[in-house]
N, C-alpha and C positions, 0 to 999 in steps of 0.2 A: 512912116515904117518904128518899126520896138526893134528893142536890143535882141531880142531871138531871132526876128528874121534874119539881123543883118549877119550875130554869130552863126547862125548855118546859113547863106549865102557866102561867109568867109569859108567856114568848115569843110561846106559842099564844093568850095576851090581851090581847099588841099591846105588851108590856112588856118591850123589851129587858134582855137580863143579863149579865153577867159573873163565873167565878167568878174568884177568888183564892184558889192554893191549894200547897200543899208539892209540889216536884218529885218530891219522893220517889212518892208517888201516881196520877204522870202516867200510868203501863201500868193502873189501874185506870179515871182520870177519861177515857182517848180512848173507853176501848170504854161511856161514858155518852153519846157523839159530844154534847156540849157545846154548843153556841152560839159561846160565846166563854172560853179558857180562858188563865189567866196563873199561873202557877207561877216560883215564887219558891225560892232555896236552902233558908232558913231552918228551923228544925226544926218538929217537928209541934204545932201548938197557937199555931204565932206566924206565922202565911203572912202578913199583913201586915210583919212588923217586931219587934224588939225591944223591951220597952219602953221606955218616953219617947226613945226613939232617932227625933225628928219629923221628920228628914230624910227618911229610909230607908223609913217610914210613909209619907212624901208621896210619893216617888217612887214608891215603890208605887201607891195610888192613883191617883196621876196618870199611870200607864202601866195600869190599868182601865182607866182614863175612855179615854185615847187608841185604844186597842184598841176600845170600843165605841162612836167616832166613824170609824173608819177598818174596820173590819174587812168587807171586798168579801163575805163569802161564812162559813156555819154552821162551824164548824170552823174556828175563827181560835185561831191558839194562840203566846202569848210565851213564851219563859221569859227571867228576869230573872239577872242575875249577882253582884246587889248584896252586897256582906258582909253578915252580920248583926254586932253588934256591942252584942250584950249590955253591959249596966252602965254605960248613958248613962245 
């Protein structure tokens, strides 16, 4: 089952969702018609940020929560441009 199916299931049950993903997957994710999507410039497997980069991870999570609160319609997408900082 794809992330899109799971998100739609939650949304149908009245639970709002935000997907955080690597922007390399944007074309595929857009076809899924996700309710809310945060895209990051980070490598695959690290959509929230680098290990031990608490500041960067917090920025990503706060952006997702902000989108959850501010999105006016399904299909809202924001793209973050924060640098990936490995080794912190």
